[in-house]
Structures are given as C-alpha cells and as structure tokens.
N, C-alpha and C positions, 0 to 999 in steps of 0.2 A: 566574475560567477558564472557555472556550468551547466547548462539547464537540460532536458534532459525529451531527445528527436523528438520524440512526442509530441511536446509542447512547444514546438518554435512554429509551426501553422499559427496557430493559439496567438501566438506573442505576435507575430507576423498583421496577421490581422488588426489585435487589436491595438499595435503600434502605428495599421497606417491607420486605421477612426482619430484615434486621438489626435494628432497631426494635420488631418482637411480640417477636421471642426476647430480645429484650433487657431486652423488657416482662418477657414470661416469665421472665424471670432476676430481674428485680427481684422480681418478688409474689410470685416462688414459688423461695426462693435455693436454690443447688444447685452441686456446682463441676464438672458435666454439662451442666448450663442455662448457664452463666459461661463456660465456656469456650466454648462452641455464639457465644453471646453477640458470641468475643470474634471466633470464625472469619465470626465474619455481617458483621460490623463489616468485616472488614480486606478479604476480597473486598469488599466492598459501595466501599468507601475505589476500593478497584485497578480496579476497574467501571470508573465517572469518569474512575479516573487514564490507561487503555487507549483509553476514547474522547473525549479532550479535542483541541480543536481549536487550537493557537497559531496565531496568525497571520504570519507570514514572511515576509521582502524579501530578495532577496542582486542577486547581479551579473542582470542582463539584456542579452536580445541573437541578430538573429537571426541567428547565427552560435551560439550556445551550445546543449546540452541542458543545462539542468537536472532533477539528480536526482527521482526522483517522489514519493517514496520514503524516508522513516525505514530506516535499519539499517545490512548489512554489505556490500561486495561482494564477491561468492559466484565472479561468472564472466566475467572481461571474453576474447573470440572469438570469431574471426570463421567463420560456418555460413550454410546457406542455410537463408533467407525464402519459403514459394511463395507467401504465401497473400499477400501486401503491398508485400514487400518486389520480391519477384518475381524474387527471386537474392538473392548474397554480399551479409551486411548482417555487422558490431559487432554481437554481441548484450550488453549488459554489464545482467548479475543483482544485482537489494538483495535478503535475506533480511530480514525483518524479522522479528525476536524478538518474545512479548506485553507484552514494557514500552515499542517500539517506541511511537507516531507513525502509527495506520493509513491516517490521513485523506491520498491518495493528491492530488500536483497533475500537471497540464499542463506536461512538459518542454520545449517549443515551443509559439514564435506561428507559426499556419496552421488548415486549415481539417481540419473532422474529414471523412475520403470514404471513412471505412471499419471499419465494427464487427462484429462477431462472437463472440455468447458459445458453450461448450456443456460440456455437465458433463463430470465425470469423479470421476478417483479422488480419496482424497486420501492420497495419500503426503506424508514428509517436506520441507517445500517447497525445504531445501539440496540437493536431490541433481538431476545436471540430469534426472535421468527428471524431471521435477514438470512441465516444461516440456511432456511428448511428452502425458503419461496423465493427469494431472489436472483439478480444475478448471476454467475460463480464463476470463478479459475480454481481448476484444483491442479496442483501440483505434488508430485509422492516420490519424496527419495527414499534409494536405501544405505543405510550410513554405514555398517560394517554389519550387526547384531540384528539393528536396528533401526523400524521401519518410520516417514515422520513427516505429515501433512503439512503441507500451505493453502489454507484453501480463500484464494481471491475471491471475498464481497461486496457489490455496484452499492452504491447508497440512494439516499434523496435523489442527490442530486448525478451520480454516474450515471453514465451512458455508459460506459466501453471502454473497457477488461484487453490492454495489454500482455500479454504473457508470451517469453520471449522460448520456453521452457519448450523440447520434446524428449519424446525416450530415447533413450540411449546415448541424449546427451550428461558429461558430468559439471554435477553442482562443488561452486567451491565458496564453504563460506565468508558470506559480508558483499559478497557478489552483487551487481543488481537482475532480476533475475522478469523485472517487467515494472509496472503500474499502474493506476486507479488514478479517472480524472477527474476530480470535484467531489471528494469526501464517499467514508468508502471503511473497510474496513479487511482488518488480515486476520482470520484464526490458524493456529499451530494447535495440529495435534499427534503428542509423543505418547508416550509408552503409558500406560500408568502406573509405573511405579518410579516416574522421573521426577525427581524432586524440582517443585519449584521456585523460582528466587522473583520471582512477584506478586506482586499484589493489588486489588480489585481495586482503581483509584490510581495507581502509579504509574507514571511516565514515560513511556520509553525511545529510545532513536533507534534507527536503522543503524545494521552494518555495526552497533555496540554496545547494546545492553544487553547485556544474557537474564536471559527468560527462564530456563531448566535448564537439570544437567540432566542426563543418561544416564540409568543403573549402567552398571557397570555387570 
C-alpha cells in the first residue's frame, strides 16, 4: 500500500510506540500493559490507514469537474466568491471524515493562477460557517474560458493543511495537489451555469467521481 509522504513521520511514531508498549507487555505481563499494547497497535494501524494514498483512475475531460476529495457532499449551492471567481459561483462542498482518504486531487486541468492561505479557527468542517472562519488554503485554476477554485478547509481535529500548488504550475486533472490531516472539507467553486452531477448526501471518490460539468 502506498502512503502519503506527509504521513510517514506519524506512521513511524505510531509504529514505534506500538512496538515499545508491546515489548513492555511481553516483558512485564499485566492487564494494563496488554490493554495498552492493543490500543497502540490499533492506533498504529489506523494512522497508516488514514495516510493511505491509492492510485485513482476515472473519467476525464475538459468539460468535467472531478471530485478533489473522498467524502460526502454536504452542500451544493450558488454563492458569491469574490477572491478568485469574482462573482457568483456554484459551490460544491465535500466533507471528509477521519476514515476517508485525505489526499486531495485537481478537479480540472489548467494553469494555477491563484493560491492563498489564511489561518483561522477549527470549527466542525461539516458546518457552513467553516467556509468563512476556519484555517483554509485556496487554489484557483484557469481552464480554458473558465475558472475553478478549490478550497481546503481544516476541521475540528485537523491542524495542518498541505498544498503543493504554486502560481504558474500546470494542474492535471486527477493528480495530487495536497492533503489535510485528520478530518476536514474541500469546497469546489465552478461557474454558476455549470451542471452539478452530485446531490447532498452522496459520496465521492477523489480523482474518480464527476461532480459537475462546466458550461459549453
């Protein structure tokens, strides 16, 4: 199994802790140490599972918008987005729980022309207020005549957003552009006349699920 490189220190630390506690339980048998060993082994397995980075394939196309994240659709709504879209946009929000793959992928192919990071709070990423107040990192892409904005938003547990994108980079649909650690959300903004292909409550797979079609 492939793992995200940002997760390797966490995987190493969790594995070492599990080995140490397990060795102690073997050397000095007790209910307390045995229970601790079980907990640390399960934690190490979960940390590895959280940072898994599977290869993804799916439908591709200049008119398609692909899900940048695994998770559940929590919002499909038209809003104002002044920073990069400069007006009305259709926002599609994907909430990632702690069991989802947290590697994020480009929704479209194009040129990265906007990036912005701002610190903030760590509210529940599933609520709408998180889009305004939480720590977040934005990546704007120009794809032909359209603009598409992806916004990584930290959640209750997340304290670190990783974004590889820099202005001038070439974005390739389905390729990795970042990661959010331990529970979070990604908002995708597309032109308001785009046709959504998902509804609230549906689940997405990053790099595979088509979430919208751009206007012709």
